[in-house]
N, C-alpha and C positions, 0 to 999 in steps of 0.2 A: 270333247270326249276323246278318250284314248282309242286308238285303232287296235284291232286284233292283229297280232303278229303271226305271220304264216310260218310254217316249218321251213320253206326255202329261205325266208328272211333270216331265221335263226341260224340256219346252216351257213349262210354267207357270213354272219358275224362270228360264228365259231371259227370259220376259216380265217377271218381277219385277226382274231385274237391269237390264234395259233401262229399266224404269220409274224405278228409283232413279237410274240413270246419266243419263237424259235430263233430268230436272228434279227438284228436291227435292219430296217430297210436300207437299201443302198442308194435310193433316190433322194431328191431334194423337194421340200415344200417351199413355195413362195406365196405367203399369205398376206394379201393386200387389204388394208382397211377401207378401201373405196376412195372416192373423191379425187380421182386422177392418179396417174402412174408416172412418176418422174423417171428419167432415163436410167438411173442406176438400178431401179427395180426391174424395168423391162430387160436390161442387160443381164441381171441376175437370173431371170427366168429363161431367157433365150440361151444363155451359157449353160445352165443346168440341163437344158433340153438337148444339148449336143452342139450348139452353135451352128455354123454353116454346115449343111448336110443333115441337120436334125429334122425330125418329123413331128409336127405338133398337131394334136387333135383338139379342136375347139368344140366345147360343149355349151351351147347357148340356152340350155334348158330353162334357166331361171329368168331370162330376160323376156320382156314383152315384144322385143324387136329382134328375133333371132336372125333374120336375113341381114339386117344392118350390122349386127355383131360379127357375123361370119364374113361379110364383105370387108369390114374394117380390118379384121385379123388377117384375112388372106393377103391384103395389100401390104400390111406391115411385115408379115412373115416372108413373103416373096422378096420384098426389098432387102430383108436381112439375110437372105440366102437359105432359108429353111422351107421345108415342104409343108403346105397347109393340107389338113384333113378335116372335113366337116363330119362331126359326130352329132348330128342334129336330132336329138331325142325330144319329142314333144308328147309322147304317150308311152306308157309303161311297156307295152308289147314291143315297141321299137328297140328297147334295150336288150332284147333277146335275139334280134335278127342276125343270122349268120354273116351276111355281107357287112353289117356294121361292125360286128366283132372282129372280122378279118381286117378291116381298116384300122381298128383300134390296136391290134397286135403289132402293127408297124410303128406305132408312135413311141417316140423317145420323150415326149412331153404331152401334158394334158392341161387345158385351161378351162376353168369354170367361170362363166360370165356372172355379172351382178344381176340383181332383180329380186326375185322371191325364192328363197331357199327351200320353201315347201314344195316347189315344183320338182326339185331334185329329190326330195324325200318321196314324193309320189311316184316319180317316173324312173328313178335310177337305183335308189338304196335297196339292197337286197336282190338285185338282178344279176344276170351273167355279166353285163357290162361293168357293174360295180366290182365283182370278183376279178375280172380281167385287169381293171385299172389297179387294184391292190397288188396283183401279181407283177404288173409292169413296174409299179413303184418299188416293190421289194427287189426287183432285178436292177433298178438304177434309173428309171424314168423320173422326170420332174413332174410335179403337180402344182399348178398355180391357180389362184382365184382371187377375185376382188368382191368386196361387199358381201352379197349372198354367197358368192364363191369362196369367201373366207369362212362364213358361218358353217358351211357344210364340212369343214375340215375335222372337227372333233366328233367323237362318238355321241356325246350329249350335245344336241344342236338346239340353239334357241330358234323358235319359230318366228319371232318378231312380234308376238302378241303377249299381252299380260293375261292374267287369269280371267279377265272379263271379256277377252277376245278383242281388245282394242290395242292399237299400235301406239301406246303411251309408255312413259318411263317414270311416272310419279309413284308407282307402287314400290313397296320395300318389304322384304322379309321372305322366309322360305316359302316356296310355292307361288310366289307372286307372278312368275313368268312361265309361259308354256315352253316345253321342250319336246323333242322327238329324236329318233335315231338319225344321226348324220352319217357321213361317209367313213369316219373313223380313221383318217390318215394320220392324225396326231397320235402320240402315245396315249394309252389309257390313263385317265387321271388328269387330263389337260382340257380346259375349257377355253373357248375363244369368243370374243365379241368384236364388232367392227364399227367404223365411224365413231370411235369411242369418245374422245374428248370433245370433238366438234359438236356432237349431238347429246352430250351430257348423259351418257349411258352408265354412269357409275352405279346408280341404284340397281340396274339390271344385273351387273356382274356381282355386286355385293350380295344380292339376293340369291344368285345361283351358287355362290361360294357357301353361303349359309345352308343351302340345301344339300350341297356336296362338299363337306368340309375337308375331305381328303384330296380334293382336286386343286390344281394350280390354275389360276385365272389369268388370261392374257387379253387385255383390251387394246386393240390396234387402232390408232388414229388414222385419219384420212391422209392420202399421199405418203403413206408409210407402210412398210412390210416387215414381217418376220420371215427370214430365210432359215429354214430348219434343215440341218444336215448332221447326221451322226448324233442325234439327240441334243444338238446345240442350236439355239435360236438366236440369230443375230439381227439387229435392227438395221434396216436400210430405208433411206428416204428422208423426207423433210420434217416430220413431226415426231411424235413420241409413241411409245408403247408403255402402258401401265400394267404392272404385274401385281396380282394379289396372291400372296403365299400364306395360306391358313395354317401352316405347320406351327403349332403352339397356340393357335387361336382357341379361345373359350367362348361359349355362347350361353346365354340365359334368356330363354324366350326369344324375343326379337332383338336382343342386344348382343353385341359381340365385343371382345377385347383381344388385344395383342395380335391383330391381323397385320402381317408384314406387307408393306407396299413399296414397290420400286417404280420409278419413272425412268425409262431408258431411252436414250437418243441414238442416232446413227453411229454404228461401230461398236456399241455395247451389246452384250450377249448374256443369255442365261442358259445354263445347262438344265434341260427339262427333267433330268433324273435326280441330280443332286440339289437342284434349285440354287446353285451358286452363280452369282452375277460376276461377269468379268468385263474388262474394257475391250 
């Protein structure tokens, strides 16, 4: 069932829309498809977060083991010369606490762990922490995430369930998969899915494109990331990103024609505005 959307929730998204519409964000997105993070991806995130001297806030909301995620990141960040900040939000009211927001204001980077993206939807979307992270991103902070932390990047977020409430990907067609509001860091009109080729999730993104035929679909495979800066998304990592561009697509019921598909490897990029692919 659809949730009621509160006025503060709508206000937050009005803010994010204005933010993106007024000027492109100065920050960087590092969107990882899950399944491990090769060194070039980690380097891209740490570099975009300021490198040595940077301050990174770890948000383990999605994971079932937040203590483990925080400990692992603390060790990695301190080894790399960055400051670790725990932004451990496990209940919605925590995302409004002044002391947590003060810690978040210091951050030059934010990382969303993998797990269940619905926990971010429940606990963070539409809160003061969400608004603050959008502000930091607009000012130049990096935002990264893997698996569920990738799913939250778009405004239209896949929940992970099909229309029957099951975690399966055999369904096909408009409305086949459930969505809800995500964090909206990607430009409006861009959708993202993760673990893409490894878990054969093409049906899911096909279906979402049919439901949103004006959106660009990005399917990021495991051990692979899209690094988004100034509207350009560049592939980093070991595997591929599949792009579904429905410009020129026609549909008749549950059929579609002339959907443009790209498979991009490391070093290749797509402009999210013009949808032009480059090496």
